[in-house]
A tleap script that builds the chain and sets N, CA, C and O, in Angstrom:
source leaprc.protein.ff14SB
mol = sequence {
  NMET LEU VAL THR THR THR ASN ASN LEU GLU
  GLY LYS LYS ILE VAL ARG TYR ILE GLY LEU
  VAL SER GLY GLU THR ILE ILE GLY ALA ASN
  ILE PHE LYS ASP LEU PHE ALA GLY ILE ARG
  ASP ILE VAL GLY GLY ARG SER GLY SER TYR
  GLU GLN VAL LEU ARG GLU ALA LYS ASN THR
  ALA ILE ASN GLU MET GLN GLN GLN ALA MET
  ALA MET GLY ALA ASN ALA VAL ILE ALA VAL
  ASP LEU ASP PHE GLU THR VAL GLY SER GLY
  GLY SER MET LEU MET VAL THR ALA THR GLY
  THR GLY VAL VAL PHE GLU GLU ASN PRO CLEU
}
set mol.1.N position { 91.826 259.806 108.426 }
set mol.1.CA position { 92.416 258.521 108.847 }
set mol.1.C position { 93.552 258.860 109.827 }
set mol.1.O position { 94.378 259.730 109.550 }
set mol.2.N position { 93.582 258.188 110.937 }
set mol.2.CA position { 94.709 258.332 111.863 }
set mol.2.C position { 95.939 257.616 111.373 }
set mol.2.O position { 95.822 256.467 110.947 }
set mol.3.N position { 97.074 258.194 111.403 }
set mol.3.CA position { 98.321 257.563 111.034 }
set mol.3.C position { 99.340 257.901 112.166 }
set mol.3.O position { 99.478 259.060 112.555 }
set mol.4.N position { 100.027 256.895 112.667 }
set mol.4.CA position { 100.877 257.099 113.727 }
set mol.4.C position { 102.104 256.181 113.648 }
set mol.4.O position { 102.029 255.118 113.031 }
set mol.5.N position { 103.157 256.542 114.219 }
set mol.5.CA position { 104.390 255.717 114.320 }
set mol.5.C position { 104.393 254.845 115.531 }
set mol.5.O position { 105.228 253.951 115.667 }
set mol.6.N position { 103.396 255.118 116.475 }
set mol.6.CA position { 103.305 254.340 117.640 }
set mol.6.C position { 102.543 252.963 117.423 }
set mol.6.O position { 101.871 252.774 116.409 }
set mol.7.N position { 102.671 252.073 118.360 }
set mol.7.CA position { 102.024 250.726 118.177 }
set mol.7.C position { 100.635 250.728 118.737 }
set mol.7.O position { 99.993 249.679 118.695 }
set mol.8.N position { 100.131 251.771 119.238 }
set mol.8.CA position { 98.762 251.844 119.711 }
set mol.8.C position { 98.182 253.233 119.480 }
set mol.8.O position { 98.875 254.148 119.034 }
set mol.9.N position { 96.903 253.370 119.793 }
set mol.9.CA position { 96.251 254.628 119.660 }
set mol.9.C position { 95.802 255.033 121.088 }
set mol.9.O position { 94.879 254.458 121.664 }
set mol.10.N position { 96.476 256.011 121.600 }
set mol.10.CA position { 96.171 256.486 122.974 }
set mol.10.C position { 94.678 256.799 123.144 }
set mol.10.O position { 94.141 257.624 122.405 }
set mol.11.N position { 94.020 256.176 124.073 }
set mol.11.CA position { 92.651 256.442 124.350 }
set mol.11.C position { 91.692 255.759 123.412 }
set mol.11.O position { 90.484 255.952 123.551 }
set mol.12.N position { 92.147 254.989 122.484 }
set mol.12.CA position { 91.297 254.298 121.495 }
set mol.12.C position { 91.480 252.843 121.608 }
set mol.12.O position { 92.582 252.390 121.918 }
set mol.13.N position { 90.380 252.014 121.355 }
set mol.13.CA position { 90.430 250.588 121.445 }
set mol.13.C position { 90.519 250.026 120.045 }
set mol.13.O position { 89.595 250.197 119.251 }
set mol.14.N position { 91.633 249.348 119.723 }
set mol.14.CA position { 91.819 248.662 118.488 }
set mol.14.C position { 90.924 247.339 118.477 }
set mol.14.O position { 91.133 246.448 119.301 }
set mol.15.N position { 89.989 247.251 117.578 }
set mol.15.CA position { 89.126 246.024 117.606 }
set mol.15.C position { 89.486 245.085 116.504 }
set mol.15.O position { 89.004 243.952 116.530 }
set mol.16.N position { 90.287 245.444 115.538 }
set mol.16.CA position { 90.705 244.515 114.523 }
set mol.16.C position { 91.956 244.952 113.797 }
set mol.16.O position { 92.113 246.110 113.410 }
set mol.17.N position { 92.828 244.000 113.627 }
set mol.17.CA position { 94.064 244.241 112.871 }
set mol.17.C position { 93.903 243.753 111.500 }
set mol.17.O position { 93.683 242.559 111.297 }
set mol.18.N position { 94.006 244.667 110.474 }
set mol.18.CA position { 93.706 244.313 109.099 }
set mol.18.C position { 94.926 243.689 108.441 }
set mol.18.O position { 94.820 242.693 107.727 }
set mol.19.N position { 96.065 244.276 108.686 }
set mol.19.CA position { 97.372 243.721 108.106 }
set mol.19.C position { 98.303 244.817 107.642 }
set mol.19.O position { 98.074 246.013 107.822 }
set mol.20.N position { 99.431 244.302 106.998 }
set mol.20.CA position { 100.357 245.243 106.523 }
set mol.20.C position { 99.915 246.019 105.288 }
set mol.20.O position { 99.363 245.466 104.336 }
set mol.21.N position { 100.176 247.304 105.343 }
set mol.21.CA position { 99.806 248.218 104.279 }
set mol.21.C position { 101.151 249.027 103.923 }
set mol.21.O position { 102.011 249.264 104.772 }
set mol.22.N position { 101.236 249.403 102.657 }
set mol.22.CA position { 102.392 250.119 102.305 }
set mol.22.C position { 102.080 251.057 101.103 }
set mol.22.O position { 101.115 250.865 100.364 }
set mol.23.N position { 102.908 252.027 100.964 }
set mol.23.CA position { 102.898 252.945 99.863 }
set mol.23.C position { 104.321 253.216 99.432 }
set mol.23.O position { 105.196 253.347 100.288 }
set mol.24.N position { 104.603 253.312 98.074 }
set mol.24.CA position { 105.904 253.515 97.578 }
set mol.24.C position { 105.873 254.560 96.533 }
set mol.24.O position { 104.887 254.746 95.821 }
set mol.25.N position { 107.014 255.266 96.450 }
set mol.25.CA position { 107.161 256.254 95.318 }
set mol.25.C position { 108.624 256.298 94.973 }
set mol.25.O position { 109.481 256.115 95.838 }
set mol.26.N position { 108.913 256.539 93.719 }
set mol.26.CA position { 110.285 256.771 93.266 }
set mol.26.C position { 110.218 258.097 92.463 }
set mol.26.O position { 109.433 258.233 91.524 }
set mol.27.N position { 111.005 258.992 92.837 }
set mol.27.CA position { 110.974 260.276 92.248 }
set mol.27.C position { 112.324 260.757 91.902 }
set mol.27.O position { 113.254 260.667 92.703 }
set mol.28.N position { 112.458 261.292 90.663 }
set mol.28.CA position { 113.845 261.714 90.205 }
set mol.28.C position { 113.992 263.169 90.351 }
set mol.28.O position { 113.021 263.922 90.273 }
set mol.29.N position { 115.230 263.590 90.570 }
set mol.29.CA position { 115.600 264.976 90.610 }
set mol.29.C position { 116.115 265.357 89.242 }
set mol.29.O position { 116.678 264.503 88.558 }
set mol.30.N position { 115.959 266.550 88.821 }
set mol.30.CA position { 116.397 266.969 87.550 }
set mol.30.C position { 117.777 267.469 87.482 }
set mol.30.O position { 118.352 267.679 88.551 }
set mol.31.N position { 118.380 267.686 86.391 }
set mol.31.CA position { 119.666 268.141 86.269 }
set mol.31.C position { 120.006 269.568 86.956 }
set mol.31.O position { 121.085 269.797 87.502 }
set mol.32.N position { 119.019 270.427 86.864 }
set mol.32.CA position { 119.164 271.754 87.495 }
set mol.32.C position { 119.257 271.626 89.032 }
set mol.32.O position { 120.077 272.286 89.670 }
set mol.33.N position { 118.408 270.771 89.601 }
set mol.33.CA position { 118.463 270.607 91.055 }
set mol.33.C position { 119.806 269.958 91.408 }
set mol.33.O position { 120.380 270.312 92.438 }
set mol.34.N position { 120.335 269.026 90.603 }
set mol.34.CA position { 121.627 268.431 90.865 }
set mol.34.C position { 122.725 269.483 90.760 }
set mol.34.O position { 123.658 269.495 91.563 }
set mol.35.N position { 122.613 270.344 89.794 }
set mol.35.CA position { 123.712 271.342 89.622 }
set mol.35.C position { 123.686 272.326 90.883 }
set mol.35.O position { 124.740 272.625 91.444 }
set mol.36.N position { 122.548 272.782 91.276 }
set mol.36.CA position { 122.497 273.741 92.410 }
set mol.36.C position { 122.816 273.021 93.706 }
set mol.36.O position { 123.392 273.635 94.603 }
set mol.37.N position { 122.469 271.747 93.848 }
set mol.37.CA position { 122.817 270.968 95.037 }
set mol.37.C position { 124.365 270.804 95.099 }
set mol.37.O position { 124.965 270.851 96.173 }
set mol.38.N position { 124.965 270.617 93.948 }
set mol.38.CA position { 126.474 270.521 93.947 }
set mol.38.C position { 127.102 271.826 94.312 }
set mol.38.O position { 128.145 271.828 94.966 }
set mol.39.N position { 126.506 272.986 93.912 }
set mol.39.CA position { 127.077 274.250 94.408 }
set mol.39.C position { 126.856 274.392 95.891 }
set mol.39.O position { 127.724 274.960 96.553 }
set mol.40.N position { 125.786 273.931 96.461 }
set mol.40.CA position { 125.452 274.010 97.889 }
set mol.40.C position { 126.531 273.150 98.673 }
set mol.40.O position { 126.974 273.517 99.762 }
set mol.41.N position { 126.926 271.968 98.035 }
set mol.41.CA position { 127.920 271.123 98.666 }
set mol.41.C position { 129.252 271.972 98.897 }
set mol.41.O position { 129.938 271.851 99.912 }
set mol.42.N position { 129.524 272.783 97.922 }
set mol.42.CA position { 130.788 273.536 98.008 }
set mol.42.C position { 130.767 274.724 98.927 }
set mol.42.O position { 131.683 274.959 99.715 }
set mol.43.N position { 129.673 275.476 98.796 }
set mol.43.CA position { 129.555 276.716 99.613 }
set mol.43.C position { 128.763 276.532 100.913 }
set mol.43.O position { 128.781 277.398 101.787 }
set mol.44.N position { 128.102 275.447 101.024 }
set mol.44.CA position { 127.305 275.178 102.215 }
set mol.44.C position { 125.895 275.655 102.135 }
set mol.44.O position { 125.527 276.340 101.181 }
set mol.45.N position { 125.127 275.331 103.062 }
set mol.45.CA position { 123.695 275.794 103.025 }
set mol.45.C position { 122.774 274.601 102.793 }
set mol.45.O position { 123.223 273.470 102.606 }
set mol.46.N position { 121.420 274.897 102.810 }
set mol.46.CA position { 120.395 273.870 102.649 }
set mol.46.C position { 120.003 273.861 101.155 }
set mol.46.O position { 120.099 274.891 100.487 }
set mol.47.N position { 119.567 272.711 100.639 }
set mol.47.CA position { 119.045 272.666 99.314 }
set mol.47.C position { 117.534 272.580 99.386 }
set mol.47.O position { 116.952 271.518 99.603 }
set mol.48.N position { 116.939 273.706 99.201 }
set mol.48.CA position { 115.494 273.838 99.257 }
set mol.48.C position { 114.844 272.965 98.110 }
set mol.48.O position { 113.768 272.411 98.333 }
set mol.49.N position { 115.412 272.844 97.011 }
set mol.49.CA position { 114.799 272.080 95.950 }
set mol.49.C position { 114.709 270.580 96.271 }
set mol.49.O position { 113.707 269.892 96.072 }
set mol.50.N position { 115.908 270.140 96.807 }
set mol.50.CA position { 115.909 268.689 97.259 }
set mol.50.C position { 114.990 268.491 98.424 }
set mol.50.O position { 114.348 267.443 98.486 }
set mol.51.N position { 114.876 269.368 99.314 }
set mol.51.CA position { 114.012 269.143 100.437 }
set mol.51.C position { 112.549 269.132 99.928 }
set mol.51.O position { 111.742 268.371 100.462 }
set mol.52.N position { 112.211 269.880 98.999 }
set mol.52.CA position { 110.845 269.861 98.396 }
set mol.52.C position { 110.565 268.552 97.755 }
set mol.52.O position { 109.487 267.988 97.939 }
set mol.53.N position { 111.559 268.018 96.963 }
set mol.53.CA position { 111.406 266.708 96.353 }
set mol.53.C position { 111.228 265.587 97.425 }
set mol.53.O position { 110.405 264.687 97.254 }
set mol.54.N position { 112.005 265.661 98.516 }
set mol.54.CA position { 111.970 264.653 99.567 }
set mol.54.C position { 110.515 264.722 100.246 }
set mol.54.O position { 109.883 263.700 100.512 }
set mol.55.N position { 110.085 265.900 100.480 }
set mol.55.CA position { 108.790 266.080 101.168 }
set mol.55.C position { 107.646 265.574 100.245 }
set mol.55.O position { 106.726 264.883 100.683 }
set mol.56.N position { 107.747 265.936 99.005 }
set mol.56.CA position { 106.707 265.415 97.995 }
set mol.56.C position { 106.686 263.881 97.919 }
set mol.56.O position { 105.617 263.272 97.860 }
set mol.57.N position { 107.895 263.255 97.921 }
set mol.57.CA position { 107.934 261.781 97.859 }
set mol.57.C position { 107.428 261.184 99.135 }
set mol.57.O position { 106.724 260.176 99.071 }
set mol.58.N position { 107.730 261.726 100.292 }
set mol.58.CA position { 107.212 261.187 101.535 }
set mol.58.C position { 105.770 261.271 101.609 }
set mol.58.O position { 105.125 260.298 101.998 }
set mol.59.N position { 105.170 262.429 101.245 }
set mol.59.CA position { 103.704 262.643 101.246 }
set mol.59.C position { 102.986 261.689 100.307 }
set mol.59.O position { 101.918 261.188 100.658 }
set mol.60.N position { 103.558 261.405 99.066 }
set mol.60.CA position { 103.029 260.505 98.163 }
set mol.60.C position { 102.981 259.113 98.707 }
set mol.60.O position { 101.971 258.419 98.592 }
set mol.61.N position { 104.059 258.711 99.290 }
set mol.61.CA position { 104.089 257.277 99.849 }
set mol.61.C position { 103.100 257.103 100.987 }
set mol.61.O position { 102.449 256.065 101.110 }
set mol.62.N position { 102.995 258.138 101.820 }
set mol.62.CA position { 102.018 258.033 102.965 }
set mol.62.C position { 100.612 258.056 102.454 }
set mol.62.O position { 99.770 257.312 102.957 }
set mol.63.N position { 100.298 258.929 101.412 }
set mol.63.CA position { 98.991 258.918 100.875 }
set mol.63.C position { 98.628 257.535 100.235 }
set mol.63.O position { 97.507 257.052 100.396 }
set mol.64.N position { 99.578 256.927 99.525 }
set mol.64.CA position { 99.255 255.630 98.943 }
set mol.64.C position { 99.031 254.595 100.001 }
set mol.64.O position { 98.137 253.762 99.857 }
set mol.65.N position { 99.784 254.609 101.035 }
set mol.65.CA position { 99.581 253.713 102.194 }
set mol.65.C position { 98.196 253.856 102.823 }
set mol.65.O position { 97.508 252.877 103.113 }
set mol.66.N position { 97.810 255.163 103.026 }
set mol.66.CA position { 96.433 255.416 103.576 }
set mol.66.C position { 95.320 254.890 102.599 }
set mol.66.O position { 94.314 254.345 103.054 }
set mol.67.N position { 95.513 255.059 101.263 }
set mol.67.CA position { 94.508 254.583 100.291 }
set mol.67.C position { 94.395 253.079 100.349 }
set mol.67.O position { 93.292 252.538 100.280 }
set mol.68.N position { 95.557 252.371 100.479 }
set mol.68.CA position { 95.541 250.881 100.542 }
set mol.68.C position { 94.832 250.489 101.891 }
set mol.68.O position { 94.031 249.554 101.892 }
set mol.69.N position { 95.096 251.138 102.954 }
set mol.69.CA position { 94.482 250.765 104.223 }
set mol.69.C position { 92.989 251.019 104.193 }
set mol.69.O position { 92.215 250.186 104.664 }
set mol.70.N position { 92.562 252.158 103.646 }
set mol.70.CA position { 91.097 252.346 103.449 }
set mol.70.C position { 90.403 251.366 102.602 }
set mol.70.O position { 89.282 250.953 102.900 }
set mol.71.N position { 91.086 250.957 101.480 }
set mol.71.CA position { 90.534 249.904 100.595 }
set mol.71.C position { 90.389 248.596 101.342 }
set mol.71.O position { 89.488 247.820 101.025 }
set mol.72.N position { 91.262 248.308 102.349 }
set mol.72.CA position { 91.165 247.076 103.075 }
set mol.72.C position { 90.166 247.147 104.251 }
set mol.72.O position { 89.906 246.147 104.920 }
set mol.73.N position { 89.626 248.330 104.480 }
set mol.73.CA position { 88.635 248.523 105.599 }
set mol.73.C position { 89.219 249.069 106.879 }
set mol.73.O position { 88.551 249.027 107.912 }
set mol.74.N position { 90.419 249.572 106.861 }
set mol.74.CA position { 91.013 250.142 108.093 }
set mol.74.C position { 90.596 251.567 108.200 }
set mol.74.O position { 90.334 252.220 107.190 }
set mol.75.N position { 90.524 252.100 109.479 }
set mol.75.CA position { 90.354 253.491 109.765 }
set mol.75.C position { 91.518 254.129 110.418 }
set mol.75.O position { 91.447 255.284 110.839 }
set mol.76.N position { 92.640 253.372 110.520 }
set mol.76.CA position { 93.919 253.947 111.077 }
set mol.76.C position { 95.081 253.066 110.595 }
set mol.76.O position { 94.906 251.907 110.220 }
set mol.77.N position { 96.222 253.650 110.622 }
set mol.77.CA position { 97.486 252.896 110.396 }
set mol.77.C position { 98.386 253.226 111.553 }
set mol.77.O position { 98.644 254.389 111.866 }
set mol.78.N position { 98.877 252.127 112.207 }
set mol.78.CA position { 99.749 252.248 113.345 }
set mol.78.C position { 101.135 251.682 112.885 }
set mol.78.O position { 101.262 251.057 111.832 }
set mol.79.N position { 102.147 251.939 113.733 }
set mol.79.CA position { 103.472 251.474 113.579 }
set mol.79.C position { 104.058 251.827 112.216 }
set mol.79.O position { 104.684 250.988 111.568 }
set mol.80.N position { 103.864 253.009 111.805 }
set mol.80.CA position { 104.320 253.459 110.502 }
set mol.80.C position { 105.906 253.654 110.512 }
set mol.80.O position { 106.506 254.201 111.437 }
set mol.81.N position { 106.477 253.163 109.420 }
set mol.81.CA position { 107.917 253.342 109.283 }
set mol.81.C position { 108.146 253.876 107.915 }
set mol.81.O position { 107.547 253.408 106.947 }
set mol.82.N position { 109.046 254.898 107.813 }
set mol.82.CA position { 109.404 255.487 106.541 }
set mol.82.C position { 110.841 255.112 106.221 }
set mol.82.O position { 111.724 255.268 107.064 }
set mol.83.N position { 111.092 254.608 104.981 }
set mol.83.CA position { 112.436 254.285 104.520 }
set mol.83.C position { 112.732 255.158 103.300 }
set mol.83.O position { 111.890 255.369 102.427 }
set mol.84.N position { 113.927 255.636 103.287 }
set mol.84.CA position { 114.411 256.554 102.167 }
set mol.84.C position { 115.657 255.819 101.566 }
set mol.84.O position { 116.566 255.435 102.301 }
set mol.85.N position { 115.674 255.641 100.258 }
set mol.85.CA position { 116.859 255.106 99.598 }
set mol.85.C position { 117.053 255.813 98.285 }
set mol.85.O position { 116.105 256.348 97.711 }
set mol.86.N position { 118.335 255.819 97.783 }
set mol.86.CA position { 118.598 256.277 96.430 }
set mol.86.C position { 118.728 255.148 95.524 }
set mol.86.O position { 119.288 254.116 95.891 }
set mol.87.N position { 118.208 255.299 94.284 }
set mol.87.CA position { 118.286 254.178 93.348 }
set mol.87.C position { 118.637 254.763 91.998 }
set mol.87.O position { 118.694 255.984 91.854 }
set mol.88.N position { 118.869 253.944 91.031 }
set mol.88.CA position { 119.218 254.409 89.623 }
set mol.88.C position { 120.711 254.647 89.475 }
set mol.88.O position { 121.468 254.564 90.442 }
set mol.89.N position { 121.087 254.919 88.351 }
set mol.89.CA position { 122.528 255.142 88.050 }
set mol.89.C position { 122.980 256.339 88.834 }
set mol.89.O position { 122.398 257.416 88.703 }
set mol.90.N position { 124.018 256.184 89.660 }
set mol.90.CA position { 124.546 257.265 90.345 }
set mol.90.C position { 123.619 257.803 91.461 }
set mol.90.O position { 123.806 258.919 91.946 }
set mol.91.N position { 122.673 257.036 91.835 }
set mol.91.CA position { 121.722 257.484 92.905 }
set mol.91.C position { 120.907 258.675 92.450 }
set mol.91.O position { 120.667 259.584 93.245 }
set mol.92.N position { 120.447 258.708 91.133 }
set mol.92.CA position { 119.776 259.833 90.655 }
set mol.92.C position { 118.341 259.903 91.002 }
set mol.92.O position { 117.675 260.883 90.669 }
set mol.93.N position { 117.786 258.819 91.715 }
set mol.93.CA position { 116.349 258.861 92.014 }
set mol.93.C position { 116.191 258.500 93.413 }
set mol.93.O position { 117.015 257.757 93.945 }
set mol.94.N position { 115.135 258.997 94.088 }
set mol.94.CA position { 114.886 258.776 95.476 }
set mol.94.C position { 113.614 257.837 95.597 }
set mol.94.O position { 112.563 258.105 95.016 }
set mol.95.N position { 113.776 256.776 96.354 }
set mol.95.CA position { 112.657 255.923 96.635 }
set mol.95.C position { 112.275 256.057 98.093 }
set mol.95.O position { 113.118 255.977 98.986 }
set mol.96.N position { 110.984 256.264 98.318 }
set mol.96.CA position { 110.440 256.402 99.715 }
set mol.96.C position { 109.389 255.327 99.818 }
set mol.96.O position { 108.558 255.149 98.927 }
set mol.97.N position { 109.442 254.621 100.915 }
set mol.97.CA position { 108.490 253.580 101.240 }
set mol.97.C position { 107.874 253.875 102.555 }
set mol.97.O position { 108.609 254.132 103.508 }
set mol.98.N position { 106.565 253.858 102.689 }
set mol.98.CA position { 105.900 253.937 103.983 }
set mol.98.C position { 105.159 252.607 104.222 }
set mol.98.O position { 104.373 252.156 103.389 }
set mol.99.N position { 105.436 251.997 105.385 }
set mol.99.CA position { 104.759 250.796 105.776 }
set mol.99.C position { 104.173 250.886 107.134 }
set mol.99.O position { 104.680 251.632 107.972 }
set mol.100.N position { 103.053 250.110 107.410 }
set mol.100.CA position { 102.463 250.218 108.707 }
set mol.100.C position { 101.475 249.076 108.793 }
set mol.100.O position { 101.436 248.214 107.915 }
set mol.101.N position { 100.646 249.065 109.884 }
set mol.101.CA position { 99.700 248.115 110.123 }
set mol.101.C position { 98.315 248.798 110.096 }
set mol.101.O position { 97.989 249.712 110.854 }
set mol.102.N position { 97.559 248.269 109.165 }
set mol.102.CA position { 96.114 248.765 109.128 }
set mol.102.C position { 95.312 248.267 110.163 }
set mol.102.O position { 95.341 247.057 110.384 }
set mol.103.N position { 94.539 249.071 110.892 }
set mol.103.CA position { 93.703 248.603 112.028 }
set mol.103.C position { 92.322 249.308 111.935 }
set mol.103.O position { 92.138 250.312 111.246 }
set mol.104.N position { 91.384 248.712 112.671 }
set mol.104.CA position { 90.054 249.343 112.907 }
set mol.104.C position { 89.983 249.593 114.386 }
set mol.104.O position { 90.165 248.687 115.200 }
set mol.105.N position { 89.710 250.856 114.730 }
set mol.105.CA position { 89.478 251.195 116.170 }
set mol.105.C position { 88.034 251.672 116.332 }
set mol.105.O position { 87.408 252.122 115.371 }
set mol.106.N position { 87.528 251.573 117.521 }
set mol.106.CA position { 86.243 252.002 117.834 }
set mol.106.C position { 86.180 253.577 117.853 }
set mol.106.O position { 86.959 254.222 118.555 }
set mol.107.N position { 85.273 254.145 117.096 }
set mol.107.CA position { 85.234 255.554 116.959 }
set mol.107.C position { 84.903 256.258 118.344 }
set mol.107.O position { 85.537 257.235 118.742 }
set mol.108.N position { 83.914 255.710 119.001 }
set mol.108.CA position { 83.437 256.249 120.304 }
set mol.108.C position { 83.371 255.102 121.300 }
set mol.108.O position { 82.280 254.595 121.560 }
set mol.109.N position { 84.536 254.654 121.889 }
set mol.109.CA position { 84.436 253.584 122.857 }
set mol.109.C position { 83.745 254.071 124.153 }
set mol.109.O position { 83.979 255.195 124.596 }
set mol.110.N position { 82.901 253.222 124.751 }
set mol.110.CA position { 82.175 253.621 125.957 }
set mol.110.C position { 82.998 253.314 127.130 }
set mol.110.O position { 82.581 253.569 128.260 }
savepdb mol mol.pdb
quit
């Protein structure tokens, strides 16, 4: 399935707009990641554990959006937007939402 942040598919003809599709995930970080991230705040550097959690949450949200689009009959999702928010007490959880427009495009336009 094609997934793009653009509003069209270069070289493809969109023949039907299915509608809004979305995928959401909320993922928590554990106390050890919080502890090591706190140390990184003091000494500097990147937090590989948080980056991995962020990547996992983003991929899950995109996969759920694609599944919804396929279930609705789409073969592509355009105009994809990703939103990231912290939720829970003290911002202990990360919420990622992927939204876009499910469309059908001609596989081999003449």
